[in-house]
N, C-alpha and C positions, 0 to 999 in steps of 0.2 A: 125329363129326368135330369136332375142336377148332378153333374160329375165334379163339381168344384170341391177341391180338397182344402178345407179351411177349418180353423178353430178360433173361437172367441174366448177370451179369458180376462179376468181382472185379478191381478196378483195379490193386491191387498186393499185395505180401505182408503189408502192415500193415493192410489193410482186410478187411472181411467181404464175402461175396457179397451182391449186391443183385438183386432182380428188379424190373423196370420194366414196367408194364402200360399199354398205350394204351387208354383208355376213350373213350366218345363225346365228352365235353367236358373230360376231365382225364387226367393221367398219375398212376398210383399207383406209389409206390416202397416196396417191402417189403424191409427190411433188419434187421440185429440191433438197430437203434435203434427198430424198430417200423414202422408204416405211415404214409406221408405222401401227401397228395393235392395235386397241383399243377394248377390250372386252365390249360387251353391258352391262354386269353385273357391270362394273366399272363406268358407267354413273350414276350420281346422280341428274342431273338437265338438263332439256331442256328449253331453252328460245327462244321464237319466238317474233319477233318485226317487225312492219310495219313502215317504214319511208316515210312519204308523199312526193309527187313529188314537186320539186322546179323548177325553170325556166329551168335550164340546166341539172338537174338530173332526171332520171326516178325514178319511185316508187321503193323503195328498200324493200325487205323482207329479214330478217336475221334470221338464225337458229344457235343458239350456243348450243353445246353439252358440258356440263361440266363433266369431269371425274376426277378420283383421281390424275392423273399426269398433268392435263392441260385442254385445251378446243379445240374444233374443231368448226370453224365458216364457214358457207356457206352463199352466197348471190345469189339472183336470177338474178341480173344484174351484170354480170362479167365485170370488167374494161378491156377495150381494150387498150386505151391510155387516156391521160388526157382529160376528157370531152366526151369520146366515150365509149359506153357500148354495150355489147352483151347480148340480152335478152335470158336467159335460164330458164324462168319461168316454162316451162313444166317439165324439168328434176328435177328442184328444188322442185316443188310441189309433183311430184311422189316420190322423195326420202323422203321428210318430212312425207308424208302420210304413206308410207310403214314403215318407222322407228317408227312412232307412233303406228302402228298396231303391230309391233314386240314387243315393250316394254311397251305397255299400262298396262299390268298386273303387271309390276315390281314396286318396291317402289322407284319411281322417282318423283321429283317435276317438274311439268309442269307450266311454268310461261310465261305470256305475258307482254310486256313492258320492262322498264328499272328500275334500282334501284333508290331510292331517292337520293343517293349520286351522280349519274350521272346527274340527273336533277339539283341538287345544283351546280355541276361543270359547267354545261351549263350556268346557271344563273350567277354564279360568273365570268365566262369568258366574258359574254356579258357586265356585269357591269365593269369589268376591261378594256375592250375595250372602253367603254364609257368614263371612267376616263382618259385613255390615249388619246383618241380623243380630249377631252376637253383641256388637258394639251398641246398637240401639236398645236391645233387650237388657243389657247390663246397665245402660244409662237410665232407662225407664224404671226398671225393677230395683235397681240399686243392689242387686245380688250378683253373685258370680257363679251361676249354674252353667258355666261355659261347656262343661263336659256333655250335658244332656243336649244342648243345642248343636254341638259338634257331631254327636252321634246321629241325631235326627237329620241334620243337613247331609252328612255323609251317606246315610241310607237313601235319601232323596236323590242324591247324585248317582248312586249306583243304580237306582230304579230307572232313572231317565236314560242312562247310558246302556243299560241292559235292554230296555224296551226298544231302543233305536240302534242296537248293535249291527244288525244286517243293513240298515239304511246307511250307516256311516262307513261301512267297510268298502274301501275303494278297490275296484277291480276292473279290468278290461273285459269287454264282451264282443262277441261276433255280431255284426249288424245284420247278418242274414238269419240269425237265430236269437232274437231278443229274449232274454230270460223272462219267464212268466211273472216273477216278482217285481219287475220293473214297469209293468203295464197294469192298469186297473182291470178287474174282472167285470165284464159288462153283463148286466142282467137284462134279458129280453122279456 
């Protein structure tokens, strides 16, 4: 019987797969760059995030462990190729739950959602896309139907923000009782 608490994931198409192993007092990260060990005592924040499902993307759950020299990020949906994912929700949930059990008594900040700066960056990006769309549309068509483009773009912005509203909402949580919406539902 294998009692190893580990999770493999590939964050995006530009990265290599990494394996993260939870040890007694540390986390080992094995990737194409080699092996790295991070002491559990050096972790100062754990961030869990749920990114809702879109048309071609499965639901993503993200765990980010911030430590003194950087961060480790895990996802439940490992990228196989562009648009193709491998569901590793079971090992992801197991790793996250066991990690929380090990470090619940330590002075670590446990946060759900994303920072307000990231939300502002998303809004700014969508608004910038809207302005560029208007400029390109006006240049190509030679018409000034800016009102229609603004309304459509604004509705798209509202749709994206509304769909992800719970994911973006930043809040602290108790590590002994991880909220259900922050872990994938595992189907047996």
